[in-house]
C-alpha positions as CSV (number, residue, x, y, z in Angstrom):
1,M,-20.5,-55.9,-9.2
2,S,-22.1,-54.8,-12.5
3,Y,-20.1,-53.3,-15.4
4,K,-21.4,-49.9,-14.5
5,E,-20.2,-50.3,-10.9
6,A,-16.8,-51.5,-12.1
7,L,-16.4,-48.4,-14.3
8,E,-17.6,-46.1,-11.4
9,F,-14.9,-47.7,-9.2
10,I,-12.2,-47.2,-11.9
11,Y,-13.2,-43.5,-12.4
12,S,-13.5,-42.8,-8.7
13,F,-9.7,-42.4,-8.6
14,T,-7.6,-39.5,-9.9
15,D,-8.2,-39.4,-13.7
16,Y,-5.6,-37.3,-15.4
17,E,-7.3,-37.7,-18.8
18,K,-10.0,-35.4,-17.4
19,L,-7.8,-33.0,-15.4
20,K,-5.7,-30.0,-16.4
21,G,-3.1,-28.0,-14.6
22,Y,-1.5,-30.9,-12.7
23,R,2.3,-31.5,-12.1
24,Y,4.0,-34.2,-14.1
25,S,6.7,-35.3,-11.7
26,S,8.0,-38.4,-9.9
27,E,6.2,-37.2,-6.8
28,E,2.8,-37.4,-8.6
29,F,3.6,-40.3,-10.9
30,D,5.3,-42.9,-8.7
31,L,6.0,-46.2,-10.5
32,S,6.4,-47.9,-7.1
33,R,2.6,-47.8,-6.6
34,M,2.2,-49.7,-9.9
35,E,4.9,-52.2,-9.1
36,K,3.4,-52.9,-5.7
37,L,-0.1,-53.4,-7.2
38,L,1.2,-55.8,-9.8
39,D,3.3,-57.6,-7.2
40,L,0.2,-58.2,-5.1
41,A,-1.6,-59.4,-8.2
42,G,1.1,-62.0,-9.0
43,N,3.0,-59.9,-11.5
44,P,0.8,-60.7,-14.5
45,H,2.9,-58.5,-16.8
46,T,5.7,-61.1,-16.6
47,S,3.5,-63.8,-18.1
48,F,3.5,-62.5,-21.7
49,L,6.0,-61.0,-24.2
50,S,5.5,-57.4,-25.0
51,L,6.4,-54.5,-27.3
52,H,6.3,-51.0,-25.8
53,V,5.4,-47.9,-27.8
54,A,5.9,-44.2,-26.9
55,G,5.8,-41.1,-29.1
56,T,3.8,-38.0,-30.0
57,K,2.3,-39.0,-33.3
58,G,1.4,-42.4,-34.7
59,K,1.6,-44.5,-31.5
60,G,-1.9,-46.0,-31.9
61,S,-1.6,-46.7,-35.6
62,T,1.8,-48.3,-35.1
63,C,0.5,-50.4,-32.2
64,A,-2.5,-51.5,-34.3
65,M,-0.3,-52.5,-37.2
66,M,2.1,-54.6,-35.0
67,E,-0.8,-56.3,-33.2
68,S,-2.5,-57.2,-36.5
69,A,0.7,-58.7,-37.9
70,L,1.3,-60.8,-34.7
71,R,-2.3,-62.0,-34.9
72,A,-1.8,-62.9,-38.6
73,Q,1.1,-65.1,-37.3
74,S,-1.5,-66.9,-35.0
75,Y,-0.2,-65.5,-31.8
76,K,-2.8,-64.8,-29.1
77,T,-2.3,-61.1,-28.8
78,G,-3.1,-58.3,-26.4
79,L,-3.4,-54.7,-27.3
80,Y,-3.5,-51.9,-24.7
81,T,-4.1,-48.3,-26.0
82,S,-5.7,-45.1,-24.9
83,P,-7.9,-43.1,-25.0
84,H,-11.0,-45.0,-26.2
85,L,-13.5,-43.6,-28.6
86,H,-16.8,-45.1,-27.4
87,T,-16.3,-47.7,-24.7
88,F,-13.6,-48.3,-22.1
89,R,-13.4,-51.8,-23.4
90,E,-11.7,-50.6,-26.6
91,R,-8.6,-50.0,-24.6
92,I,-8.0,-53.7,-23.8
93,R,-8.2,-56.0,-26.8
94,I,-7.4,-59.7,-26.8
95,A,-7.1,-61.6,-30.1
96,G,-8.3,-58.6,-31.9
97,E,-11.6,-58.2,-29.9
98,M,-12.3,-55.8,-27.1
99,V,-12.7,-57.4,-23.7
100,S,-16.2,-58.1,-22.5
101,E,-18.1,-56.3,-19.8
102,E,-17.8,-59.5,-17.8
103,D,-14.0,-59.5,-18.2
104,V,-13.8,-56.0,-16.8
105,V,-16.0,-56.9,-13.8
106,Y,-13.9,-60.0,-13.2
107,G,-10.6,-58.0,-13.3
108,I,-11.8,-55.2,-11.0
109,E,-13.2,-57.7,-8.5
110,E,-9.8,-59.4,-8.4
111,L,-7.9,-56.1,-8.1
112,R,-10.2,-54.2,-5.8
113,P,-9.0,-55.6,-2.4
114,L,-5.4,-55.0,-3.6
115,I,-6.1,-51.5,-4.7
116,E,-7.5,-50.6,-1.3
117,N,-4.2,-51.3,0.3
118,I,-2.2,-48.9,-1.9
119,P,-2.8,-45.2,-1.3
120,G,-2.6,-42.7,-4.3
121,L,-3.3,-45.0,-7.2
122,T,-4.7,-43.3,-10.3
123,T,-7.4,-44.3,-12.8
124,F,-4.8,-45.0,-15.5
125,E,-2.7,-47.1,-13.2
126,I,-5.7,-49.2,-12.4
127,M,-6.6,-49.5,-16.1
128,T,-3.1,-50.6,-16.9
129,A,-3.1,-53.2,-14.1
130,L,-6.5,-54.5,-15.3
131,A,-5.1,-54.9,-18.8
132,F,-2.1,-56.8,-17.6
133,L,-4.3,-59.0,-15.4
134,L,-6.7,-59.8,-18.2
135,F,-3.9,-60.5,-20.6
136,A,-2.4,-63.1,-18.1
137,H,-5.8,-64.5,-17.3
138,K,-6.7,-65.1,-21.0
139,G,-3.3,-66.6,-21.9
140,V,-2.0,-63.7,-24.1
141,E,1.3,-64.7,-25.7
142,V,2.4,-61.2,-27.0
143,A,1.0,-57.8,-26.0
144,V,1.5,-54.5,-27.7
145,V,1.4,-51.8,-25.1
146,E,1.0,-48.1,-25.8
147,V,2.3,-45.5,-23.4
148,G,-0.4,-43.2,-22.0
149,L,1.6,-40.0,-21.4
150,G,5.4,-39.4,-21.8
151,G,7.1,-42.7,-21.0
152,R,9.6,-42.4,-18.2
153,L,6.9,-42.1,-15.5
154,D,4.0,-43.8,-17.3
155,A,2.2,-46.7,-15.6
156,T,3.0,-49.0,-18.5
157,N,6.8,-48.5,-17.9
158,V,6.9,-51.5,-15.6
159,I,7.2,-53.9,-18.5
160,T,10.5,-55.2,-19.9
161,P,9.6,-55.6,-23.6
162,L,11.3,-57.4,-26.5
163,V,11.6,-54.0,-28.2
164,S,11.0,-50.4,-27.2
165,V,9.5,-48.2,-30.0
166,I,9.5,-44.4,-30.3
167,T,7.3,-43.0,-33.0
168,S,7.6,-39.5,-34.3
169,L,8.2,-36.8,-31.7
170,S,6.7,-33.3,-31.8
171,Y,5.3,-30.7,-29.5
172,D,2.4,-31.9,-27.3
173,H,1.7,-31.8,-23.6
174,T,4.5,-29.2,-23.4
175,Q,3.2,-28.0,-20.0
176,L,3.9,-31.4,-18.7
177,L,6.8,-32.8,-20.7
178,G,8.7,-29.6,-21.4
179,N,8.7,-27.1,-24.2
180,T,11.7,-28.3,-26.1
181,L,12.0,-31.4,-28.3
182,A,15.0,-32.5,-26.2
183,S,12.9,-32.5,-22.9
184,I,10.0,-34.3,-24.6
185,A,12.5,-36.9,-26.0
186,Q,14.0,-37.4,-22.6
187,E,10.6,-38.4,-21.2
188,K,9.8,-40.6,-24.2
189,A,13.2,-42.3,-24.1
190,G,12.5,-43.2,-20.5
191,I,11.0,-46.5,-21.9
192,I,14.3,-47.6,-23.2
193,K,15.5,-50.6,-21.0
194,K,19.0,-51.9,-20.4
195,G,20.0,-54.0,-23.4
196,V,16.6,-54.0,-25.0
197,P,16.6,-52.8,-28.7
198,V,14.9,-49.6,-29.5
199,V,13.3,-48.7,-32.8
200,S,12.8,-45.1,-33.6
201,A,10.9,-43.2,-36.3
202,P,12.9,-40.5,-38.1
203,Q,13.3,-37.6,-35.7
204,Q,14.5,-34.0,-35.7
205,E,18.1,-33.8,-34.7
206,E,17.4,-32.4,-31.2
207,A,15.2,-35.3,-30.3
208,L,17.4,-37.9,-32.0
209,E,20.5,-36.9,-30.0
210,V,18.6,-37.6,-26.8
211,I,17.4,-41.0,-28.0
212,E,20.9,-41.9,-29.2
213,A,22.5,-40.9,-25.9
214,T,19.9,-42.8,-23.9
215,A,20.2,-45.9,-26.0
216,K,24.0,-45.8,-25.7
217,L,23.9,-45.2,-21.9
218,R,21.7,-48.3,-21.5
219,G,23.5,-50.5,-23.9
220,S,20.4,-50.7,-26.2
221,P,20.9,-51.2,-29.9
222,L,19.2,-48.4,-31.8
223,V,17.4,-49.1,-35.1
224,L,16.5,-45.8,-36.9
225,V,13.9,-45.8,-39.6
226,G,15.2,-43.5,-42.4
227,R,18.7,-44.7,-41.8
228,D,18.6,-48.5,-41.2
229,W,15.1,-49.0,-42.8
230,I,13.5,-47.0,-45.7
231,W,10.1,-46.9,-47.4
232,E,9.3,-46.1,-51.0
233,E,5.8,-45.0,-52.0
234,E,4.4,-46.1,-55.3
235,G,1.0,-44.3,-55.0
236,N,-2.5,-45.7,-54.4
237,Q,-1.5,-46.6,-50.8
238,I,1.2,-49.0,-52.0
239,L,4.7,-48.9,-50.5
240,T,7.8,-51.1,-50.2
241,I,9.6,-51.2,-46.9
242,R,13.3,-52.3,-47.0
243,R,16.0,-53.0,-44.5
244,L,19.3,-51.5,-45.5
245,N,21.6,-53.3,-43.0
246,P,21.7,-56.1,-43.8
247,P,19.9,-55.5,-47.1
248,D,18.0,-58.8,-47.2
249,F,14.4,-57.8,-46.2
250,S,11.8,-56.2,-48.5
251,L,8.0,-56.0,-48.0
252,R,5.5,-54.6,-50.5
253,V,2.2,-53.7,-49.0
254,R,-1.0,-51.8,-49.6
255,L,-2.0,-49.8,-46.5
256,P,-5.7,-49.4,-45.7
257,L,-4.9,-46.5,-43.3
258,L,-4.9,-43.0,-45.0
259,G,-2.6,-40.1,-44.3
260,I,0.9,-39.0,-45.2
261,H,2.3,-40.3,-41.9
262,Q,1.0,-43.9,-42.2
263,P,3.9,-45.1,-44.4
264,I,6.3,-44.0,-41.7
265,N,4.3,-45.7,-39.0
266,A,4.2,-48.9,-41.2
267,A,8.0,-48.8,-41.6
268,V,8.4,-48.4,-37.8
269,A,6.0,-51.3,-37.1
270,V,7.9,-53.6,-39.5
271,A,11.3,-52.6,-38.2
272,A,10.1,-53.2,-34.6
273,L,8.6,-56.6,-35.5
274,D,11.9,-57.5,-37.2
275,A,13.8,-56.5,-34.1
276,A,11.5,-58.6,-32.0
277,S,12.0,-61.6,-34.4
278,E,15.8,-61.2,-33.7
279,R,14.9,-61.9,-30.1
280,G,13.0,-65.1,-30.7
281,L,9.6,-64.0,-31.9
282,K,8.7,-66.0,-34.9
283,L,7.2,-63.8,-37.6
284,S,7.0,-64.3,-41.4
285,V,7.1,-61.6,-44.0
286,E,3.7,-62.9,-45.2
287,A,2.2,-62.4,-41.7
288,M,3.5,-58.8,-41.6
289,R,2.0,-58.1,-45.0
290,E,-1.3,-59.6,-44.1
291,G,-1.4,-57.8,-40.8
292,L,-0.7,-54.4,-42.3
293,E,-3.2,-54.9,-45.1
294,K,-6.0,-55.9,-42.7
295,V,-5.3,-53.3,-39.9
296,E,-8.1,-51.2,-38.6
297,W,-7.8,-48.0,-36.6
298,P,-10.9,-45.9,-36.5
299,G,-11.0,-42.1,-35.9
300,R,-7.8,-41.4,-37.8
301,L,-8.5,-39.9,-41.3
302,E,-11.5,-42.1,-41.4
303,I,-14.0,-41.8,-44.2
304,L,-17.5,-42.2,-42.8
305,Q,-19.4,-41.5,-46.0
306,R,-18.6,-40.4,-49.6
307,S,-21.4,-38.1,-50.7
308,P,-20.9,-35.6,-49.2
309,L,-17.5,-36.7,-48.2
310,F,-17.4,-36.9,-44.4
311,I,-14.1,-37.6,-42.6
312,V,-13.1,-37.6,-39.0
313,D,-9.5,-37.3,-37.7
314,G,-8.2,-37.2,-34.1
315,A,-5.5,-34.6,-34.9
316,H,-4.8,-32.9,-31.5
317,N,-1.6,-31.0,-31.9
318,V,0.1,-28.7,-34.4
319,E,2.1,-31.4,-36.2
320,S,-0.8,-33.8,-36.6
321,A,-3.0,-30.9,-37.8
322,R,-0.3,-30.1,-40.4
323,C,-0.3,-33.7,-41.5
324,L,-4.1,-33.8,-41.7
325,A,-4.2,-30.6,-43.9
326,Y,-1.5,-32.0,-46.2
327,S,-3.2,-35.4,-46.4
328,I,-6.6,-33.8,-47.2
329,K,-5.1,-31.8,-50.1
330,K,-3.2,-34.8,-51.4
331,L,-6.0,-37.4,-51.2
332,F,-9.3,-35.5,-51.8
333,S,-11.0,-32.9,-54.0
334,W,-14.1,-30.9,-53.0
335,N,-16.1,-27.8,-53.8
336,R,-16.5,-26.5,-50.3
337,L,-14.8,-27.7,-47.1
338,I,-16.8,-27.4,-43.9
339,L,-14.5,-27.7,-40.8
340,V,-16.0,-28.8,-37.5
341,F,-13.4,-28.1,-34.8
342,G,-13.1,-28.6,-31.1
343,A,-10.0,-29.2,-28.9
344,S,-8.8,-29.7,-25.4
345,S,-8.0,-26.4,-23.6
346,D,-4.4,-27.5,-22.9
347,K,-3.5,-27.8,-26.6
348,D,-1.9,-25.2,-28.9
349,I,-5.2,-24.3,-30.5
350,P,-3.9,-21.2,-32.4
351,G,-1.1,-23.4,-33.9
352,M,-3.6,-26.1,-35.0
353,L,-6.0,-23.5,-36.5
354,K,-3.2,-21.9,-38.5
355,E,-2.8,-25.3,-40.3
356,L,-6.5,-26.0,-40.8
357,L,-8.3,-22.7,-41.4
358,P,-6.9,-21.9,-44.8
359,L,-8.6,-25.0,-46.2
360,A,-12.0,-24.2,-44.8
361,D,-14.9,-22.4,-46.5
362,E,-17.1,-22.8,-43.5
363,I,-15.9,-23.1,-39.8
364,I,-18.1,-24.5,-37.0
365,L,-16.7,-24.5,-33.5
366,T,-18.0,-27.0,-30.9
367,R,-16.8,-29.0,-27.9
368,A,-16.8,-32.6,-26.7
369,R,-18.3,-33.5,-23.4
370,N,-14.8,-34.1,-21.9
371,P,-14.1,-31.6,-19.0
372,R,-10.8,-30.6,-20.6
373,A,-12.6,-29.3,-23.7
374,A,-11.9,-25.7,-24.6
375,S,-14.8,-23.3,-24.8
376,P,-15.9,-22.9,-28.4
377,E,-16.4,-19.2,-27.8
378,D,-12.8,-18.9,-26.9
379,I,-11.8,-20.9,-30.0
380,L,-14.0,-18.5,-32.1
381,G,-11.9,-15.6,-30.7
382,E,-8.7,-17.3,-31.9
383,V,-10.3,-17.9,-35.3
384,Q,-11.2,-14.2,-35.6
385,T,-7.8,-13.2,-34.5
386,L,-6.4,-15.2,-37.4
387,G,-8.7,-13.3,-39.8
388,F,-11.3,-15.9,-40.4
389,K,-15.0,-16.1,-39.6
390,G,-16.8,-18.9,-37.8
391,R,-19.7,-19.8,-35.7
392,V,-20.4,-21.8,-32.5
393,V,-22.8,-24.8,-32.5
394,E,-23.3,-26.9,-29.5
395,P,-23.6,-29.8,-28.6
396,A,-21.3,-31.7,-30.9
397,I,-24.1,-33.8,-32.4
398,K,-25.9,-30.6,-33.5
399,A,-22.7,-29.3,-35.1
400,V,-22.3,-32.5,-37.1
401,E,-25.9,-32.4,-38.1
402,E,-25.7,-28.8,-39.3
403,A,-22.5,-29.4,-41.2
404,L,-23.9,-32.5,-43.0
405,K,-27.2,-30.6,-43.8
406,E,-25.3,-27.7,-45.3
407,A,-22.9,-29.9,-47.3
408,Q,-23.7,-30.5,-51.0
409,E,-22.9,-33.7,-52.8
410,K,-19.3,-32.7,-53.8
411,D,-18.4,-30.9,-50.5
412,L,-16.2,-32.2,-47.7
413,V,-17.0,-32.2,-44.0
414,C,-14.0,-32.7,-41.7
415,V,-14.4,-33.1,-37.9
416,T,-11.1,-32.8,-36.0
417,G,-9.2,-31.3,-33.1
418,S,-9.8,-34.0,-30.5
419,L,-10.4,-37.8,-30.3
420,F,-13.1,-37.0,-27.8
421,L,-14.9,-34.9,-30.5
422,V,-14.3,-37.5,-33.1
423,A,-16.0,-40.1,-30.9
424,E,-19.1,-38.0,-30.6
425,A,-19.0,-37.2,-34.3
426,R,-19.0,-40.9,-35.1
427,E,-21.9,-41.5,-32.7
428,A,-23.8,-38.5,-34.2
429,W,-23.2,-39.7,-37.8
430,A,-24.5,-43.2,-36.9
431,T,-27.6,-41.8,-35.3
432,L,-28.3,-39.4,-38.2
433,S,-27.7,-42.0,-41.0
434,G,-29.5,-44.8,-39.3
435,K,-26.4,-46.9,-38.9
436,P,-25.8,-49.2,-35.8
437,L,-24.4,-47.3,-32.9
438,P,-21.0,-48.4,-31.6
439,P,-21.0,-49.9,-28.1
440,V,-21.1,-47.1,-25.5
441,D,-20.6,-47.2,-21.8
442,P,-23.4,-46.6,-19.2
443,I,-21.4,-43.8,-17.7
């Protein structure tokens, strides 16, 4: 089997990342399939320790911070996240490096005969089993595992972690998870396991009540950032993270990741690592500092060039768009802002546009190649309804090229609305600027 054939096999199953309009229910998302597959594979997920992360915003950044700190402590780490930007292999990282094409082929060849005995498996379930199999095969000691969607019914929810983590909750995937914060929190809180500590970011009261009730029901100690842990920002990306109860922990760190939400993510990551250390994971304050200061997480308020300023950000819901708008105003100055926007059709596009359009002097609508991408003509209609002018440019590489050609030295070009669009913008920028292209997949 070649790497291309392995990917074709993975994507030949139901891929919910590319579908819209499906039902999110226990009938469609049945964890027993995942449990059976892992059982046939020898239960690889029981061979390593883990931390499990759900949430609406900041999951990936928080995961990256925790994995970086664990690696700084010399643990052999695993990191499982989604979606990827350029290559499937980004989703599964071991010791800080994405797995090789040969690793993917090995894992799929091991899993394929087992998969054929279990009807109804999905692409994401197979990806998750592959990650766990490779973690076990490569001797991973601690894995940081990000939930794909929701939590309760997610394929990753077969692990029993050292700590469950819930990052900031807001409205996203409402057609699947419910249109109230309480219903969304109910799904996310589904990762809380009996007796396993849970660390939560600050939450709105409606969401927090659900998390508190679920933690109490399952006998899980709840650590709440903003109550049990605080962070203080000094400016210039420097912050101090402190534990209040007991008040014997303090960490001063300079974060490389930009954005007003990253200090919260850092505090959540540190609180989760501290909770894991209470359960036997050895982790020094110095390793936490080193891990946070060296963390990399591309595609999130990432500066690709300085003149003109070119940033990409995967904001894909209203709250993340609001954070992006605030962060841009706080961190940067510019003469004109050129916004390149495209989003998935199942998102609250008018809500996102309301946050971003007031900043823009020029608005370019485009779309990623993902089948869920909204028509840029439809987005243009929303832009005009909100009283702004824009234009459609396709494909995405042409939209990026036009924006950068128009931009003067002191202008800002911002590409946002979807991680899928950000990935194509990064590839377009590499091509246009003569930089090395990131690894991409053959399909």
